[in-house]
Rosetta silent file (secondary structure, phi, psi, omega in degrees, C-alpha in Angstrom):
SEQUENCE: XXXXXXXXXXXXXXXXXXXXXXXXXXXXXXXXXXXXXXXXXXXXXXXXXXXXXXXXXXXXXXXXXXXXXXXXXXXXXXXXXXXXXXXXXXXXXXXXXXXXXXXXXXXXXXXXXXXXXXXXXXXXXXXXXXXXXXXXXXXXXXXXXXXXXXXXXXXXXXXXXXXXXXXXXXXXX
SCORE:     score description
SCORE:     0.000 S_00000001
   1 L     0.000  -44.987  179.555   17.623  -10.053  -13.413 S_00000001
   2 H   -63.332  -37.778  179.344   15.725   -8.811  -10.333 S_00000001
   3 H   -63.206  -42.529  178.924   18.854   -7.015   -9.134 S_00000001
   4 H   -63.158  -44.530 -179.795   19.198   -5.269  -12.500 S_00000001
   5 H   -64.409  -41.917  179.640   15.517   -4.272  -12.498 S_00000001
   6 H   -65.135  -40.627  178.628   15.713   -3.013   -8.912 S_00000001
   7 H   -64.333  -43.822  178.207   18.871   -1.032   -9.691 S_00000001
   8 H   -61.169  -43.900  178.507   17.263    0.494  -12.790 S_00000001
   9 H   -61.181  -42.864  179.520   14.182    1.432  -10.769 S_00000001
  10 H   -63.626  -42.942  179.913   16.358    3.053   -8.091 S_00000001
  11 H   -63.446  -45.215  179.836   18.346    5.038  -10.688 S_00000001
  12 H   -64.458  -37.683  178.688   15.186    6.252  -12.420 S_00000001
  13 H   -64.071  -45.231 -179.696   13.645    7.215   -9.071 S_00000001
  14 H   -65.766  -36.737 -178.712   16.706    9.217   -8.041 S_00000001
  15 H   -74.625  -12.510  179.251   16.872   10.859  -11.469 S_00000001
  16 L    75.785   23.765 -179.205   13.232   11.917  -11.152 S_00000001
  17 L   -69.348  146.866  178.375   12.270   10.260  -14.437 S_00000001
  18 L  -140.962  156.921  179.043    8.592   10.052  -15.282 S_00000001
  19 L   -89.888   -2.996 -179.678    6.580    8.545  -18.093 S_00000001
  20 L   -76.480  139.743  175.965    4.433   11.685  -18.449 S_00000001
  21 L   -60.591  153.522 -179.643    5.100   13.867  -21.504 S_00000001
  22 L   -55.294  135.467  177.537    6.873   17.163  -20.812 S_00000001
  23 L    86.809  -11.669  178.993    4.512   19.797  -19.461 S_00000001
  24 L   -85.822  145.200  178.784    1.843   17.257  -18.437 S_00000001
  25 L   -67.364  144.253  175.886    0.928   17.083  -14.739 S_00000001
  26 L  -119.651  177.668  179.806    2.315   14.125  -12.833 S_00000001
  27 H   -61.092  -23.377  178.775    1.519   12.692   -9.418 S_00000001
  28 H   -69.575  -17.116  179.829    4.177   15.030   -7.977 S_00000001
  29 H   -82.852   -5.345 -179.677    1.890   17.917   -8.930 S_00000001
  30 L   -73.734  121.918 -177.764   -0.806   16.706   -6.509 S_00000001
  31 L   -69.315  151.633  178.351   -0.869   19.191   -3.620 S_00000001
  32 L  -115.120  136.875  178.134   -0.452   17.927   -0.088 S_00000001
  33 L  -102.664    2.168 -177.974   -2.299   19.306    2.899 S_00000001
  34 L   -95.885  137.057 -176.802   -0.233   17.367    5.457 S_00000001
  35 L   -95.800   -7.604 -177.176    2.693   19.111    7.123 S_00000001
  36 L   -72.246  132.190 -178.295    4.512   16.050    8.460 S_00000001
  37 H   -63.726  -41.733 -178.795    7.850   15.355    6.734 S_00000001
  38 H   -65.111  -42.766  179.226    7.477   11.557    6.968 S_00000001
  39 H   -69.919  -35.892  176.926    3.992   11.582    5.490 S_00000001
  40 H   -58.468  -38.057  178.334    5.106   14.055    2.826 S_00000001
  41 H   -63.699  -30.197  176.019    7.671   11.480    1.735 S_00000001
  42 H   -72.562  -25.692 -174.380    4.746    9.070    1.323 S_00000001
  43 H   -93.307  -12.599  179.658    2.923   11.691   -0.737 S_00000001
  44 L   -68.928  132.630  179.649    5.724   12.598   -3.148 S_00000001
  45 L    55.478   34.004 -176.982    5.020   11.219   -6.611 S_00000001
  46 L  -126.233  141.160  174.102    1.899    9.545   -5.231 S_00000001
  47 E   -96.590  130.136 -177.417   -1.717    9.683   -6.311 S_00000001
  48 E   -94.937  138.968  178.843   -4.139    9.890   -3.360 S_00000001
  49 E  -134.820  154.341  172.663   -7.447    7.967   -3.309 S_00000001
  50 E   -77.979  152.202  173.556  -10.257    7.546   -0.801 S_00000001
  51 L   -55.869  141.845 -178.837  -10.716    4.146    0.813 S_00000001
  52 L    97.820  -16.031 -179.223  -12.973    2.022   -1.385 S_00000001
  53 L   -72.260  143.099  173.629  -11.553    3.348   -4.669 S_00000001
  54 E  -103.448  126.783 -170.677  -10.519    0.847   -7.342 S_00000001
  55 E  -129.198  142.547  174.577   -7.284    1.891   -9.052 S_00000001
  56 E   -82.046  126.209  177.453   -5.234    0.516  -11.952 S_00000001
  57 E  -127.197  108.178 -174.353   -1.713   -0.434  -10.852 S_00000001
  58 L    63.973 -123.491  177.674    0.359   -1.780  -13.730 S_00000001
  59 L  -103.975   14.042 -179.619   -1.864   -4.367  -15.414 S_00000001
  60 E  -115.351  165.040  168.524   -3.872   -5.054  -12.251 S_00000001
  61 E  -114.159  143.284 -177.681   -6.672   -3.293  -10.401 S_00000001
  62 E  -128.150  133.410  173.641   -6.419   -2.733   -6.657 S_00000001
  63 E  -123.305  132.119  175.674   -9.187   -1.863   -4.192 S_00000001
  64 E  -118.805  117.382 -178.908   -8.477   -0.958   -0.557 S_00000001
  65 L   -77.487  171.283  178.890  -11.530   -0.957    1.702 S_00000001
  66 L   -65.563  144.354  179.987  -12.187    1.262    4.702 S_00000001
  67 L   -70.003  149.445  174.642  -10.260    0.343    7.844 S_00000001
  68 E  -136.381  149.954  179.366  -11.963   -1.477   10.684 S_00000001
  69 E   -79.762  152.641  171.866  -10.833   -2.205   14.223 S_00000001
  70 L  -151.084  161.924  178.036  -10.209   -5.729   15.486 S_00000001
  71 L  -100.163  116.138 -179.098   -8.882   -7.407   18.624 S_00000001
  72 L   -62.732  145.131  176.880   -5.622   -9.272   17.943 S_00000001
  73 L   -80.800  178.061  179.861   -5.470  -12.910   19.029 S_00000001
  74 L   -72.306  -14.531  179.207   -2.759  -14.375   21.224 S_00000001
  75 L   -96.988    1.664 -177.172   -0.890  -15.608   18.124 S_00000001
  76 L   -64.174  138.988  174.929   -0.753  -12.163   16.457 S_00000001
  77 E  -109.785  131.169  178.839    2.685  -10.900   15.413 S_00000001
  78 L    99.034   -3.662 -177.352    3.311   -7.139   15.401 S_00000001
  79 L   -94.781    2.253  179.313    0.532   -6.257   17.865 S_00000001
  80 L   -72.883  147.157  173.814    2.858   -5.866   20.842 S_00000001
  81 L   104.846    0.590  174.397    3.354   -2.327   22.099 S_00000001
  82 L    85.552  179.156 -176.276   -0.163   -0.968   22.325 S_00000001
  83 L   103.047 -168.748  179.013   -2.359    1.149   20.138 S_00000001
  84 E  -108.999  128.327  176.685   -5.447    0.186   18.149 S_00000001
  85 E   -80.376  133.707  177.598   -5.372   -2.811   15.848 S_00000001
  86 E  -136.451  163.947  177.249   -6.915   -2.158   12.462 S_00000001
  87 E  -148.390  152.549  175.066   -7.244   -3.933    9.148 S_00000001
  88 E  -126.600  143.847  175.805   -8.173   -3.124    5.570 S_00000001
  89 E   -88.700  126.620 -178.713   -9.524   -5.498    2.943 S_00000001
  90 E  -117.291  130.472  176.737   -7.391   -5.440   -0.211 S_00000001
  91 E  -122.197  128.242  177.483   -8.513   -6.924   -3.525 S_00000001
  92 E  -120.425  128.391  174.191   -6.156   -7.334   -6.479 S_00000001
  93 E  -112.965  118.440  179.199   -7.346   -8.439   -9.928 S_00000001
  94 E   -85.861  104.000  179.122   -4.513   -9.441  -12.263 S_00000001
  95 L   -92.609    3.318 -176.700   -5.674   -8.302  -15.719 S_00000001
  96 L   -88.546 -170.578 -179.802   -2.270   -8.940  -17.267 S_00000001
  97 L  -107.473   -2.544  178.561   -0.719  -11.905  -19.038 S_00000001
  98 L  -122.465  150.903  176.969    2.020  -12.563  -16.451 S_00000001
  99 L   -66.619  150.628  169.743    1.732  -13.520  -12.785 S_00000001
 100 E   -94.045  117.338 -177.229    2.251  -10.899  -10.079 S_00000001
 101 L   -61.460  126.150 -179.560    4.851  -12.471   -7.741 S_00000001
 102 H   -59.067  -32.361 -179.873    3.333  -12.977   -4.285 S_00000001
 103 H   -77.871    1.790  177.795    6.641  -12.116   -2.643 S_00000001
 104 H  -119.011   22.131  175.487    6.498   -8.683   -4.327 S_00000001
 105 E  -106.359  124.486 -174.470    3.067   -7.661   -2.999 S_00000001
 106 E  -138.344  134.070  172.489    3.332   -5.259   -0.079 S_00000001
 107 E  -116.844  132.575  179.202    0.832   -3.249    1.961 S_00000001
 108 E  -128.106  150.667  177.792    2.092   -0.464    4.240 S_00000001
 109 E  -131.141  151.096  176.513    0.197    1.875    6.563 S_00000001
 110 E  -143.175  147.310  174.412    1.005    5.246    8.139 S_00000001
 111 E  -129.595  122.378 -176.457   -0.790    7.523   10.588 S_00000001
 112 L    59.578 -125.483 -178.728    0.327   11.128   10.760 S_00000001
 113 L  -100.194   17.550 -173.352    4.117   11.091   10.572 S_00000001
 114 E  -120.620  122.021  171.210    4.477    7.490   11.747 S_00000001
 115 E   -71.255  135.543 -172.885    4.782    4.362    9.623 S_00000001
 116 L   -95.941  144.708  176.171    2.715    1.699   11.385 S_00000001
 117 L   -68.939  142.824  175.588    3.802   -1.835   12.266 S_00000001
 118 E   -77.864  147.643  176.148    2.090   -4.602   10.302 S_00000001
 119 E  -118.009  121.733  173.442    0.022   -7.156   12.206 S_00000001
 120 E  -107.520  118.560 -176.157   -0.102  -10.749   10.998 S_00000001
 121 E  -141.268   93.708 -176.022   -2.863  -12.628   12.820 S_00000001
 122 L   -63.249  -26.586  177.686   -3.970  -15.851   11.149 S_00000001
 123 L   -66.439  -38.900 -178.708   -6.812  -16.255   13.665 S_00000001
 124 L   -98.487    4.798  174.093   -8.325  -12.912   12.578 S_00000001
 125 L    80.180   14.137  173.855   -7.398  -13.248    8.902 S_00000001
 126 E   -92.264  126.176 -172.922   -4.747  -10.536    8.652 S_00000001
 127 L  -154.239 -172.998  178.614   -1.955  -11.893    6.522 S_00000001
 128 L  -127.844  132.160  178.209    0.420  -11.321    3.651 S_00000001
 129 L   -61.825  138.777  178.786   -0.079  -12.929    0.214 S_00000001
 130 L  -119.157  -21.653 -179.372    2.508  -15.610   -0.465 S_00000001
 131 L   -92.124  149.578  174.255    1.252  -17.142   -3.719 S_00000001
 132 L   -61.622  148.449  175.481    1.650  -15.550   -7.134 S_00000001
 133 E   -97.117  106.766 -174.868   -1.463  -13.825   -8.486 S_00000001
 134 L   -71.974  157.133  175.986   -2.031  -15.578  -11.820 S_00000001
 135 L   -54.652  132.748 -179.100   -3.400  -13.797  -14.911 S_00000001
 136 L    83.075   -7.071 -176.399   -7.172  -13.440  -14.580 S_00000001
 137 L   -87.223  144.471  172.768   -7.063  -14.270  -10.856 S_00000001
 138 E  -111.433  129.225  178.894   -8.651  -12.170   -8.104 S_00000001
 139 E  -124.860  132.048  177.550   -7.039  -12.311   -4.658 S_00000001
 140 E  -125.135  135.191  175.835   -8.498  -10.717   -1.528 S_00000001
 141 E  -148.192  170.414  176.298   -6.808  -10.507    1.855 S_00000001
 142 E  -113.005  127.816  176.543   -6.812   -8.335    4.976 S_00000001
 143 E   -99.955  129.302 -178.582   -3.733   -6.340    5.902 S_00000001
 144 E  -104.824  157.254 -178.817   -3.394   -5.541    9.605 S_00000001
 145 E  -156.264  161.848  174.264   -1.617   -2.683   11.359 S_00000001
 146 E  -109.930  115.391 -178.367   -1.272   -1.065   14.788 S_00000001
 147 E  -101.262  162.705  175.286   -2.495    2.545   14.820 S_00000001
 148 L   -61.313  159.101  178.629   -2.193    5.153   17.574 S_00000001
 149 L   -59.939  -39.858 -178.590   -4.899    5.222   20.272 S_00000001
 150 L   -76.710  128.879  175.220   -6.184    8.590   19.012 S_00000001
 151 L   -60.398  149.274  179.724   -8.282    8.403   15.824 S_00000001
 152 L  -174.064 -166.848 -179.233   -6.798   10.271   12.895 S_00000001
 153 E   -72.455  133.364  177.608   -5.816   10.169    9.235 S_00000001
 154 E  -120.021  136.588  177.040   -4.685    6.755    7.963 S_00000001
 155 E  -122.015  131.807  177.271   -2.771    6.181    4.737 S_00000001
 156 E  -123.113  133.099  176.799   -2.370    2.743    3.120 S_00000001
 157 E  -118.662  135.734  174.924   -0.056    2.012    0.187 S_00000001
 158 E  -118.039  125.265  179.052   -0.148   -1.210   -1.860 S_00000001
 159 E  -111.950  131.638  179.033    2.881   -2.057   -3.998 S_00000001
 160 E  -118.639  106.861  176.623    2.696   -4.729   -6.714 S_00000001
 161 L    57.846 -143.997 -177.727    6.017   -5.945   -8.056 S_00000001
 162 L  -105.810   36.739 -178.115    8.194   -3.427   -9.849 S_00000001
 163 L   -64.908  -29.745 -176.932    5.373   -1.440  -11.483 S_00000001
 164 L    79.871   -7.146  178.361    6.691    1.808  -10.027 S_00000001
 165 L   -70.185  136.348 -178.255    3.080    2.957   -9.592 S_00000001
 166 L  -124.067  107.389 -179.784    2.610    4.849   -6.359 S_00000001
 167 E  -130.000  137.227  174.982   -0.930    5.040   -5.033 S_00000001
 168 E  -118.196  146.169  170.990   -2.174    5.743   -1.515 S_00000001
 169 E  -111.899  137.044 -173.405   -5.624    5.193   -0.084 S_00000001
 170 E  -134.380  156.238  174.914   -6.611    7.575    2.727 S_00000001
 171 E   171.266 -173.652 -178.590   -9.291    8.173    5.288 S_00000001
 172 E   -90.057  144.251  171.144  -10.036    8.336    8.998 S_00000001
 173 L  -147.049    0.000    0.000   -9.397    5.536   11.456 S_00000001
């Protein structure tokens, strides 16, 4: 069933299908001020939000807080290779009637034209949800990443299951 749903999602994505009525603006109509090709791919068919915004994604609401720096512990995974460690607080409220599978919740970060490595550091509380988010449940966690040394624009995307909703949260870090 998951394979069929994933295949259908891929076909619809390639076909450029949208749920918006003909002539109505879609997320692809949102102008981009970034010239980087990799970041542009993150911005295609995506709605941009400032950090701190609460957004409806499927039947859930998602809030991504402003990034903050932290010092990775010795048990951190993904912090090798230098840069600045950062984290964002993510809150998901499942307003639906079905669970959101924990293994289908994903947070990604990018700076400029570079997708950033995730940092999992249980000592500092950066992790990945593993449990399903039950109907009516609120789950909050911190997603970690390694950013370049130079401060700049940071983009965070949170994906919940196969909703197909594409939302980015942006700001300086």
